[in-house]
C-alpha positions in Angstrom: -10.6 9.7 23.1 -10.8 9.1 19.3 -14.2 7.8 18.1 -14.0 5.6 15.2 -16.8 4.7 12.7 -15.8 1.0 12.9 -13.6 -1.0 15.2 -12.5 -4.2 13.3 -11.2 -7.1 15.3 -8.8 -9.2 13.1 -6.6 -8.2 10.3 -7.0 -11.3 8.0 -9.0 -11.5 4.8 -12.4 -10.6 6.3 -11.1 -7.8 8.5 -8.8 -6.2 5.7 -11.4 -6.4 3.2 -14.1 -4.9 5.3 -11.6 -2.1 6.5 -10.5 -1.3 2.8 -14.1 -1.0 1.7 -15.3 1.1 4.6 -12.2 3.4 4.6 -12.7 4.0 0.8 -16.3 5.1 1.5 -15.0 7.7 4.0 -15.4 5.8 7.3 -12.6 6.1 9.9 -11.5 2.6 10.9 -9.4 1.1 13.8 -8.3 -2.5 12.9 -6.6 -4.4 15.6 -5.1 -8.0 15.8 -3.8 -9.9 18.7 -0.9 -11.2 16.6 2.1 -8.9 15.9 1.3 -8.8 12.2 -1.4 -8.4 9.6 -2.7 -11.0 7.3 -4.1 -13.5 9.7 -3.2 -17.1 8.8 -2.4 -16.0 5.3 0.6 -14.0 6.6 3.9 -14.7 5.0 7.4 -13.8 5.7 11.1 -14.6 4.8 12.6 -17.1 7.1 16.3 -16.9 8.5 17.5 -18.3 5.1 15.9 -15.9 2.9 13.0 -18.1 1.7 9.4 -16.8 1.6 7.3 -19.1 3.8 3.8 -19.3 5.2 4.2 -19.8 9.0 0.6 -20.9 9.4 0.7 -23.5 6.7 0.3 -23.2 2.8 -2.3 -20.7 1.4 -3.0 -21.4 -2.2 -5.2 -18.8 -3.9 -7.9 -20.1 -6.4 -11.3 -18.7 -7.3 -13.9 -18.9 -10.0 -15.1 -15.3 -9.0 -14.0 -12.8 -11.5 -15.1 -10.2 -9.1 -13.0 -11.4 -6.2 -9.9 -11.8 -8.5 -10.5 -8.3 -9.9 -10.9 -6.8 -6.5 -7.7 -8.3 -5.0 -5.7 -7.5 -8.2 -6.0 -3.8 -7.1 -3.4 -4.6 -4.4 -1.1 -7.2 -5.9 0.5 -8.6 -9.1 0.1 -12.3 -9.5 2.2 -15.2 -10.3 0.5 -18.1 -12.3 0.5 -21.2 -10.2 -1.5 -24.5 -10.4 -1.1 -26.5 -7.3 -0.4 -30.2 -7.6 -0.6 -32.7 -4.8 0.7 -36.3 -4.5 -0.3 -38.8 -1.9 1.7 -41.6 -0.5 0.2 -45.1 -0.5 2.0 -48.4 -0.1 5.4 -46.3 -0.2 4.8 -44.7 -3.6 3.4 -41.4 -4.6 0.2 -41.0 -6.6 -1.6 -37.9 -8.1 -4.5 -36.5 -5.9 -7.4 -35.9 -6.7 -7.7 -39.4 -7.9 -7.7 -39.4 -11.7 -6.9 -41.9 -14.5 -3.2 -41.6 -13.9 -3.7 -42.6 -10.3 -5.8 -45.6 -11.1 -3.3 -46.8 -13.8 -0.2 -46.4 -11.6 -1.9 -47.8 -8.5 -3.3 -51.0 -9.9 -1.1 -51.5 -13.0 -3.9 -50.8 -15.5 -4.0 -49.1 -18.9 -7.4 -47.3 -18.7 -8.6 -44.5 -21.1 -11.0 -42.0 -19.9 -14.0 -44.3 -20.6 -12.2 -47.1 -18.9 -11.6 -44.9 -15.7 -15.2 -44.0 -15.6 -16.2 -47.7 -15.9 -13.8 -48.6 -13.1 -15.2 -46.0 -10.8 -18.7 -47.2 -11.5 -17.7 -50.7 -10.8 -16.1 -50.1 -7.5 -18.3 -47.4 -6.1 -20.9 -48.3 -3.4 -24.1 -46.5 -4.1 -25.9 -44.8 -1.2 -29.6 -44.1 -1.1 -28.8 -41.0 0.9 -25.7 -38.9 1.1 -25.2 -37.9 4.8 -21.5 -38.2 5.8 -18.3 -37.8 4.2 -17.9 -41.6 4.2 -21.1 -41.8 2.0 -19.5 -39.3 -0.4 -16.2 -41.1 -0.8 -17.6 -44.7 -1.0 -20.3 -43.6 -3.5 -17.5 -42.1 -5.5 -14.4 -44.3 -5.4 -15.4 -47.4 -3.4 -13.7 -49.0 -0.4 -10.0 -49.7 -1.5 -9.4 -46.1 -2.7 -11.2 -44.7 0.4 -8.8 -46.7 2.7 -5.7 -45.7 0.7 -6.3 -42.0 0.4 -9.1 -40.7 2.5 -10.0 -42.5 5.9 -6.6 -42.3 7.5 -6.0 -38.7 6.4 -9.4 -37.7 7.7 -8.8 -39.3 11.0 -5.6 -37.4 11.5 -6.9 -34.1 10.1 -10.2 -34.0 12.0 -9.7 -36.4 14.8 -12.9 -38.2 13.5 -13.8 -40.9 11.1 -15.2 -40.1 7.7 -18.5 -41.5 9.0 -18.7 -38.7 11.7 -18.1 -35.6 9.4 -20.8 -33.9 7.3 -20.8 -34.7 3.6 -19.4 -31.3 2.6 -15.9 -32.1 3.8 -15.1 -35.0 1.3 -17.2 -33.2 -1.4 -14.4 -30.5 -1.7 -12.2 -33.1 -3.4 -13.3 -34.1 -6.9 -12.7 -37.5 -8.7 -11.6 -37.2 -12.3 -11.5 -39.8 -15.2 -9.0 -37.7 -17.2 -5.3 -36.8 -16.6 -5.9 -33.5 -15.0 -3.6 -33.6 -12.0 -4.3 -30.1 -10.7 -5.6 -30.0 -7.2 -8.0 -27.2 -8.1 -9.9 -26.6 -11.3 -10.8 -23.0 -10.7 -10.7 -20.4 -13.5 -8.1 -18.2 -11.6 -5.2 -19.8 -9.9 -2.5 -17.5 -9.0 -0.2 -16.5 -5.9 0.5 -12.9 -5.0 3.7 -12.1 -6.8 5.4 -10.3 -3.8 3.5 -12.4 -1.2 0.2 -12.1 0.8 1.7 -9.7 3.5 2.5 -7.0 0.8 -1.0 -7.5 -0.6 -2.5 -6.9 2.9 -0.2 -3.9 3.4 -1.6 -2.3 0.3 -5.2 -3.0 1.2 -4.7 -1.3 4.6 -2.5 1.6 3.3 -5.3 4.2 3.7 -5.4 7.5 5.6 -8.7 6.4 7.2 -7.3 3.2 8.6 -5.3 3.0 11.9 -3.7 -0.4 12.7 -2.8 -1.7 16.2 -1.1 -5.1 16.4 -0.4 -7.4 19.5 -3.8 -6.0 20.7 -6.4 -8.3 22.2 -10.0 -7.2 21.5 -11.3 -8.4 24.8 -8.7 -6.5 26.7 -9.3 -3.1 25.0 -12.9 -3.2 23.9 -14.2 -1.2 26.8 -11.5 1.5 26.4 -12.2 2.1 22.7 -15.0 4.3 21.2 -16.5 3.0 18.0 -19.9 3.4 16.4 -19.9 -0.2 15.1 -17.8 -3.2 15.5 -16.8 -5.9 13.0 -15.6 -9.1 14.8 -13.8 -11.8 12.9 -12.7 -14.0 15.8 -14.4 -17.1 17.1 -18.1 -16.3 17.6 -18.2 -18.5 20.9 -15.4 -16.4 22.3 -17.2 -13.1 21.7 -20.1 -14.3 23.8 -17.7 -15.8 26.5 -18.7 -19.3 25.7 -22.3 -18.9 27.0 -23.4 -22.1 25.5 -20.1 -24.0 25.6 -17.2 -24.1 23.3 -17.7 -24.7 19.5 -15.3 -27.4 18.4 -12.4 -26.2 16.3 -9.5 -28.3 14.8 -6.1 -26.8 15.3 -2.6 -27.3 13.7 1.0 -27.4 14.8 3.7 -26.5 12.2 7.2 -27.9 12.1 9.3 -25.8 9.7 12.6 -27.0 8.3 15.2 -25.5 6.1 17.2 -28.0 3.9 20.6 -26.4 2.8 22.0 -27.1 -0.6 18.8 -28.9 -1.7 17.3 -27.3 -4.7 13.9 -29.2 -4.6 13.0 -31.7 -2.1 9.6 -32.7 -3.6 8.2 -33.2 -7.1 5.2 -30.9 -6.3 4.1 -28.4 -3.8 2.5 -30.6 -1.3 2.7 -34.4 -0.6 0.0 -36.0 1.6 0.6 -38.9 3.9 -2.8 -40.5 4.6 -1.7 -43.5 6.5 1.9 -42.8 7.5 3.5 -40.5 10.0 1.8 -38.2 12.6 1.7 -35.3 10.2 -0.8 -35.1 7.3 1.3 -33.4 4.6 4.5 -31.7 3.7 4.6 -28.4 1.7 7.7 -27.0 -0.1 7.4 -23.4 -0.5 9.5 -22.7 -3.5 6.9 -24.5 -5.7 4.4 -22.0 -4.6 6.5 -18.8 -4.9 8.8 -19.7 -7.7 11.7 -18.4 -5.7 15.2 -19.3 -6.7 17.5 -20.3 -3.8 20.3 -22.8 -3.3 18.3 -24.4 -0.4 14.7 -25.1 0.2 12.2 -24.7 3.2 9.4 -27.1 4.0 6.7 -27.4 6.6 5.1 -30.5 8.2 1.5 -30.1 9.5 0.4 -31.9 12.7 -3.4 -31.6 13.3 -4.2 -31.2 17.1 -7.4 -30.8 19.2 -6.0 -27.9 21.1 -4.4 -24.6 20.1 -5.4 -21.7 17.9 -8.7 -22.4 16.1 -8.1 -23.2 12.3 -11.1 -25.3 11.1 -14.7 -25.3 12.3 -15.6 -29.1 12.5 -18.5 -29.7 10.2 -21.0 -31.9 12.1 -24.7 -31.5 12.6 -24.5 -31.1 16.4 -21.8 -28.3 16.0 -24.0 -26.6 13.5 -26.9 -26.6 15.9 -24.6 -25.0 18.6 -23.4 -22.5 16.1 -27.1 -21.5 15.3 -27.6 -20.7 19.0 -24.6 -18.3 18.9 -25.8 -16.9 15.5 -29.1 -16.0 17.2 -27.1 -14.0 19.8 -25.1 -12.4 17.1 -28.1 -11.3 15.2 -29.4 -9.6 18.3 -26.1 -7.9 19.2 -26.5 -4.0 18.5 -23.9 -2.6 16.3 -21.8 -5.7 15.9 -21.3 -7.5 12.8 -19.6 -11.0 12.5 -17.5 -11.9 9.4 -15.0 -14.6 8.5 -14.4 -18.3 8.9 -14.3 -18.3 12.8 -17.1 -15.7 13.3 -19.3 -17.5 10.8 -18.2 -21.0 11.8 -17.7 -21.9 8.0 -15.1 -24.0 6.3 -14.5 -21.0 3.8 -11.7 -20.8 1.3 -9.9 -17.4 1.0 -11.9 -16.2 -1.9 -15.1 -17.1 -0.1 -14.2 -14.9 2.9 -13.4 -12.0 0.6 -16.7 -12.5 -1.3 -18.7 -12.7 2.1 -16.9 -9.6 3.3 -17.6 -7.6 0.1 -21.3 -8.7 0.3 -21.6 -7.6 3.9 -20.2 -4.2 3.5 -22.5 -3.5 0.5 -25.7 -5.1 1.7 -25.5 -4.5 5.3 -23.3 -1.5 5.7 -24.2 0.5 2.6 -20.9 0.7 0.9 -20.9 1.1 -2.9 -19.8 -2.1 -4.8 -16.1 -2.6 -5.3 
């Protein structure tokens, strides 16, 4: 039996970053994934019509971390891309995040920047204490904009009202008084030029890394010999749900190809806060810049069951996670990394940053 220095469960951003860093330091790595591919939810592939798609929904890379961007740049060239989103309200489309253009188009106004700031100040509902996402939204944009753009979307996305979610969820979406209609304002906004899967292939292309796909960690852990384990799956699953299941939100994806349609949407993603069972439609050619006679889109349907995608940020869920985190801290030779293992609503760059920090500070790998 081969003895590995590290067995890594999960070949997404957390697992791949840890594997690359540890392999570069001379460690022998076995990385496994229950899916038949690497890349986790960021995996991309060409559909039957030759269009590069994201089977698990759109993944838009953006970061303010020069270090994370430089690290990933070792494994990919980049395509400059600034994501833009429109949201449907009253049958029309408006820029999101809400900005001056949104206000003027929605209410038939002619506000300048100062006027937009004054409008927000007039309609906002001040809160003595910000506890929930509802508090965040009402204190920022008031009741009408909350109802048009946030409450319905949140109810579909999370299966909860804004008032039932921690403040950090709504705080991720800014409000602007200028005309900036970019969804993100990060310094680095790019897409991997050849796709995420190619980037992951280069990250894991090392003689010290062995990859086994379609392999379930829990089915093989007893038959493998490794000095240490890095686990990137759901932390409650690792401990066989000892304290009960941590709540996660799942997604169902409905992919469609439209023949002889060069572009279906004005922008990459259109949100539907109050209409339809799906939350949004993404058109991949915006993201990739691909030229093709047709186009491929995906509709997202949030669900309560299925693969775990999003930890649900609520105080009682955080309290349950801390009980599992205490078990994890006492588990000898096992390290927990990534969105599901840390029960955190991480962006991709945050996962990479956390994995780099763990390999350096906890596992003694030299800085990338």
